[in-house]
C-alpha positions as a Markdown table, in Angstrom:
| # | Residue | x | y | z |
|---|---|---|---|---|
| 1 | Unk | 137.4 | 0.6 | 86.1 |
| 2 | Unk | 136.7 | 1.9 | 82.6 |
| 3 | Unk | 133.8 | -0.8 | 82.5 |
| 4 | Unk | 132.2 | 0.2 | 85.0 |
| 5 | Unk | 132.1 | 3.9 | 84.6 |
| 6 | Unk | 130.5 | 3.2 | 81.0 |
| 7 | Unk | 127.7 | 1.2 | 82.5 |
| 8 | Unk | 126.8 | 3.8 | 84.5 |
| 9 | Unk | 126.8 | 6.7 | 81.5 |
| 10 | Unk | 125.1 | 4.2 | 79.5 |
| 11 | Unk | 122.4 | 3.3 | 81.5 |
| 12 | Unk | 121.9 | 6.7 | 82.4 |
| 13 | Unk | 121.2 | 8.0 | 79.0 |
| 14 | Unk | 119.4 | 4.6 | 78.3 |
| 15 | Unk | 116.7 | 5.7 | 82.1 |
| 16 | Unk | 117.0 | 9.6 | 80.5 |
| 17 | Unk | 115.1 | 7.7 | 76.8 |
| 18 | Unk | 112.8 | 5.9 | 79.3 |
| 19 | Unk | 111.4 | 9.0 | 81.4 |
| 20 | Unk | 111.6 | 11.4 | 78.1 |
| 21 | Unk | 109.2 | 8.5 | 76.2 |
| 22 | Unk | 107.3 | 8.6 | 79.7 |
| 23 | Unk | 106.9 | 12.5 | 79.7 |
| 24 | Unk | 105.5 | 12.0 | 75.4 |
| 25 | Unk | 103.4 | 9.9 | 76.4 |
| 26 | Unk | 101.8 | 11.9 | 79.3 |
| 27 | Unk | 101.2 | 15.1 | 76.7 |
| 28 | Unk | 98.6 | 13.0 | 74.6 |
| 29 | Unk | 97.4 | 11.1 | 78.2 |
| 30 | Unk | 95.4 | 12.9 | 80.7 |
| 31 | Unk | 97.0 | 11.9 | 84.4 |
| 32 | Unk | 96.1 | 12.8 | 88.0 |
| 33 | Unk | 97.9 | 15.9 | 89.4 |
| 34 | Unk | 100.1 | 13.4 | 91.9 |
| 35 | Unk | 101.0 | 10.7 | 88.7 |
| 36 | Unk | 102.9 | 13.8 | 87.3 |
| 37 | Unk | 104.1 | 15.3 | 90.1 |
| 38 | Unk | 106.0 | 11.6 | 90.1 |
| 39 | Unk | 106.5 | 11.5 | 86.6 |
| 40 | Unk | 108.6 | 14.8 | 86.5 |
| 41 | Unk | 110.1 | 14.2 | 89.5 |
| 42 | Unk | 111.7 | 11.1 | 88.4 |
| 43 | Unk | 112.5 | 12.6 | 85.3 |
| 44 | Unk | 114.2 | 15.9 | 86.7 |
| 45 | Unk | 115.8 | 13.4 | 89.0 |
| 46 | Unk | 117.8 | 11.2 | 86.0 |
| 47 | Unk | 118.1 | 14.4 | 83.5 |
| 48 | Unk | 119.9 | 16.0 | 85.9 |
| 49 | Unk | 122.2 | 12.8 | 86.8 |
| 50 | Unk | 122.4 | 12.4 | 82.7 |
| 51 | Unk | 123.8 | 15.4 | 82.5 |
| 52 | Unk | 126.2 | 14.9 | 85.4 |
| 53 | Unk | 128.0 | 11.7 | 83.9 |
| 54 | Unk | 128.1 | 13.5 | 80.4 |
| 55 | Unk | 130.4 | 16.6 | 81.5 |
| 56 | Unk | 132.4 | 13.7 | 84.2 |
| 57 | Unk | 133.5 | 12.0 | 80.9 |
| 58 | Unk | 133.6 | 16.0 | 79.2 |
| 59 | Unk | 136.9 | 16.4 | 82.3 |
| 60 | Unk | 138.1 | 13.3 | 80.7 |
| 61 | Unk | 138.8 | 15.1 | 76.9 |
| 62 | Unk | 141.5 | 17.4 | 76.2 |
| 63 | Unk | 140.7 | 20.5 | 74.5 |
| 64 | Unk | 142.0 | 20.1 | 71.1 |
| 65 | Unk | 141.5 | 24.1 | 70.1 |
| 66 | Unk | 145.0 | 25.5 | 72.0 |
| 67 | Unk | 148.1 | 25.0 | 69.7 |
| 68 | Unk | 150.6 | 23.1 | 72.2 |
| 69 | Unk | 153.7 | 23.6 | 69.7 |
| 70 | Unk | 156.1 | 25.0 | 70.7 |
| 71 | Unk | 155.1 | 26.0 | 74.3 |
| 72 | Unk | 157.1 | 25.1 | 77.5 |
| 73 | Unk | 155.4 | 22.7 | 80.4 |
| 74 | Unk | 155.0 | 25.9 | 82.4 |
| 75 | Unk | 152.5 | 27.3 | 79.1 |
| 76 | Unk | 150.7 | 24.2 | 79.0 |
| 77 | Unk | 149.7 | 23.6 | 82.5 |
| 78 | Unk | 148.4 | 27.2 | 82.9 |
| 79 | Unk | 146.4 | 26.9 | 79.6 |
| 80 | Unk | 144.3 | 23.5 | 81.1 |
| 81 | Unk | 144.3 | 24.7 | 84.6 |
| 82 | Unk | 142.1 | 27.3 | 82.8 |
| 83 | Unk | 140.4 | 25.1 | 80.7 |
| 84 | Unk | 139.7 | 23.2 | 83.5 |
| 85 | Unk | 138.6 | 25.8 | 85.3 |
| 86 | Unk | 136.2 | 27.2 | 82.4 |
| 87 | Unk | 134.6 | 23.7 | 82.0 |
| 88 | Unk | 133.6 | 23.7 | 86.2 |
| 89 | Unk | 131.8 | 27.1 | 86.1 |
| 90 | Unk | 130.2 | 25.7 | 82.2 |
| 91 | Unk | 129.5 | 22.6 | 84.9 |
| 92 | Unk | 128.2 | 24.7 | 87.9 |
| 93 | Unk | 126.0 | 27.0 | 86.2 |
| 94 | Unk | 124.2 | 24.1 | 83.6 |
| 95 | Unk | 123.7 | 22.1 | 86.6 |
| 96 | Unk | 122.2 | 25.0 | 88.4 |
| 97 | Unk | 119.7 | 26.4 | 85.9 |
| 98 | Unk | 119.0 | 22.9 | 84.8 |
| 99 | Unk | 117.6 | 21.8 | 88.4 |
| 100 | Unk | 115.6 | 24.9 | 88.2 |
| 101 | Unk | 114.8 | 24.4 | 85.4 |
| 102 | Unk | 113.8 | 20.7 | 86.3 |
| 103 | Unk | 111.8 | 22.4 | 89.7 |
| 104 | Unk | 109.8 | 24.7 | 87.2 |
| 105 | Unk | 108.1 | 21.7 | 85.2 |
| 106 | Unk | 107.5 | 19.7 | 87.9 |
| 107 | Unk | 105.8 | 22.6 | 89.8 |
| 108 | Unk | 104.3 | 24.6 | 86.4 |
| 109 | Unk | 103.2 | 20.3 | 85.4 |
| 110 | Unk | 101.4 | 19.1 | 88.8 |
| 111 | Unk | 99.6 | 21.8 | 89.3 |
| 112 | Unk | 97.7 | 24.2 | 88.0 |
| 113 | Unk | 97.0 | 26.7 | 91.0 |
| 114 | Unk | 100.5 | 27.1 | 90.7 |
| 115 | Unk | 100.9 | 27.8 | 86.9 |
| 116 | Unk | 98.4 | 30.1 | 87.1 |
| 117 | Unk | 100.0 | 32.7 | 90.3 |
| 118 | Unk | 103.3 | 31.5 | 88.2 |
| 119 | Unk | 101.6 | 33.1 | 85.5 |
| 120 | Unk | 100.5 | 36.3 | 87.1 |
| 121 | Unk | 102.7 | 37.0 | 89.6 |
| 122 | Unk | 105.8 | 38.8 | 88.6 |
| 123 | Unk | 108.4 | 37.8 | 91.0 |
| 124 | Unk | 107.5 | 33.6 | 89.7 |
| 125 | Unk | 107.6 | 34.8 | 86.2 |
| 126 | Unk | 110.7 | 36.8 | 86.7 |
| 127 | Unk | 112.4 | 33.4 | 88.4 |
| 128 | Unk | 110.9 | 31.5 | 85.8 |
| 129 | Unk | 112.2 | 32.9 | 83.2 |
| 130 | Unk | 115.4 | 34.1 | 84.5 |
| 131 | Unk | 116.5 | 30.6 | 85.1 |
| 132 | Unk | 115.2 | 29.9 | 81.6 |
| 133 | Unk | 117.4 | 32.4 | 79.9 |
| 134 | Unk | 120.3 | 30.8 | 82.3 |
| 135 | Unk | 119.2 | 27.4 | 80.9 |
| 136 | Unk | 120.3 | 28.8 | 77.5 |
| 137 | Unk | 123.3 | 30.8 | 78.8 |
| 138 | Unk | 125.0 | 28.1 | 79.9 |
| 139 | Unk | 124.2 | 26.1 | 76.6 |
| 140 | Unk | 126.0 | 28.3 | 74.3 |
| 141 | Unk | 128.7 | 27.7 | 77.2 |
| 142 | Unk | 128.2 | 24.3 | 76.7 |
| 143 | Unk | 128.4 | 24.5 | 72.5 |
| 144 | Unk | 131.8 | 26.6 | 72.9 |
| 145 | Unk | 133.3 | 23.6 | 74.9 |
| 146 | Unk | 132.5 | 21.2 | 72.9 |
| 147 | Unk | 133.9 | 22.4 | 69.8 |
| 148 | Unk | 137.1 | 22.7 | 72.1 |
| 149 | Unk | 137.3 | 19.1 | 72.6 |
| 150 | Unk | 136.8 | 18.0 | 68.6 |
| 151 | Unk | 134.3 | 15.9 | 69.0 |
| 152 | Unk | 131.0 | 15.6 | 66.8 |
| 153 | Unk | 128.8 | 13.9 | 68.9 |
| 154 | Unk | 129.2 | 16.3 | 71.7 |
| 155 | Unk | 128.8 | 19.1 | 69.2 |
| 156 | Unk | 126.1 | 17.3 | 68.1 |
| 157 | Unk | 124.6 | 17.5 | 71.3 |
| 158 | Unk | 125.0 | 20.5 | 72.6 |
| 159 | Unk | 123.3 | 21.5 | 69.4 |
| 160 | Unk | 120.5 | 20.4 | 69.8 |
| 161 | Unk | 120.3 | 21.3 | 73.7 |
| 162 | Unk | 120.5 | 25.0 | 72.4 |
| 163 | Unk | 117.4 | 24.2 | 70.8 |
| 164 | Unk | 115.6 | 22.1 | 73.5 |
| 165 | Unk | 117.0 | 25.1 | 76.0 |
| 166 | Unk | 115.2 | 27.9 | 73.5 |
| 167 | Unk | 112.1 | 25.5 | 73.2 |
| 168 | Unk | 111.9 | 25.7 | 76.6 |
| 169 | Unk | 112.2 | 28.9 | 77.1 |
| 170 | Unk | 109.2 | 29.8 | 74.6 |
| 171 | Unk | 106.9 | 27.8 | 76.6 |
| 172 | Unk | 107.4 | 24.6 | 74.0 |
| 173 | Unk | 108.4 | 22.2 | 76.5 |
| 174 | Unk | 106.4 | 19.3 | 74.9 |
| 175 | Unk | 106.4 | 16.2 | 73.1 |
| 176 | Unk | 109.2 | 18.1 | 70.2 |
| 177 | Unk | 111.9 | 18.4 | 73.3 |
| 178 | Unk | 110.9 | 14.9 | 74.1 |
| 179 | Unk | 111.8 | 13.6 | 71.1 |
| 180 | Unk | 114.8 | 15.9 | 70.7 |
| 181 | Unk | 116.9 | 14.7 | 74.5 |
| 182 | Unk | 115.9 | 11.0 | 73.2 |
| 183 | Unk | 118.0 | 11.7 | 70.6 |
| 184 | Unk | 120.7 | 13.4 | 73.1 |
| 185 | Unk | 120.5 | 10.0 | 75.2 |
| 186 | Unk | 121.0 | 7.7 | 71.8 |
| 187 | Unk | 123.7 | 10.1 | 70.0 |
| 188 | Unk | 125.4 | 9.7 | 74.3 |
| 189 | Unk | 124.8 | 6.5 | 74.2 |
| 190 | Unk | 127.3 | 6.0 | 71.0 |
| 191 | Unk | 129.7 | 8.9 | 72.3 |
| 192 | Unk | 130.6 | 5.9 | 75.5 |
| 193 | Unk | 131.0 | 3.2 | 73.6 |
| 194 | Unk | 133.7 | 5.0 | 70.4 |
| 195 | Unk | 135.4 | 6.8 | 73.0 |
| 196 | Unk | 137.3 | 5.2 | 76.0 |
| 197 | Unk | 138.8 | 7.4 | 78.9 |
| 198 | Unk | 141.3 | 5.3 | 80.3 |
| 199 | Unk | 143.4 | 5.2 | 77.4 |
| 200 | Unk | 143.2 | 8.4 | 76.4 |
| 201 | Unk | 144.3 | 8.9 | 80.4 |
| 202 | Unk | 147.6 | 6.7 | 79.7 |
| 203 | Unk | 148.1 | 8.8 | 76.7 |
| 204 | Unk | 148.5 | 12.0 | 78.8 |
| 205 | Unk | 150.6 | 9.9 | 81.9 |
| 206 | Unk | 153.2 | 8.8 | 78.6 |
| 207 | Unk | 153.2 | 12.6 | 76.7 |
| 208 | Unk | 153.6 | 14.2 | 80.5 |
| 209 | Unk | 157.1 | 11.8 | 81.0 |
| 210 | Unk | 158.8 | 12.4 | 77.7 |
| 211 | Unk | 157.7 | 16.4 | 78.7 |
């Protein structure tokens, strides 16, 4: 099972690198609107899948920010439940805002007409700007989640993602953000190769049996 999890996660990261390379190249080429629509749609789908796999791997990691010395089993279980609740909330907020950002990217990139409307009509501007702010908020929450796992690679990934989210909000989603996302994908591959989810599960079961 671990083998298939890692292969799926690494494959998602590799595809994420490819679509970001394509997004990077699209900035320097004049593609048709239909071509841009296909590229940005594919980019959005793979980006969502990439972050889902990354979040699912984080679900398997233990919160190391809480000291478990001199605590009863019930207290540890309550803390674990609160941690899981916070992680689930972060996951849904992050994914919802990411999907909205991806949809707005598809629309704004592939349709100059809608791009003009979005820049003039207040409701469109509020929606696009609001989802981007929500994405920044979720990225900030995400860095606290990764910091609680005490994993350097995840912390770096989340820090870069905050920069990306801010640049998207500033409407600078271009070659620089593509490069940053490629770096995130490379770090994610290293993270998947270095971490063994099954080993963590075994340790967790052993500790539970002792308690």
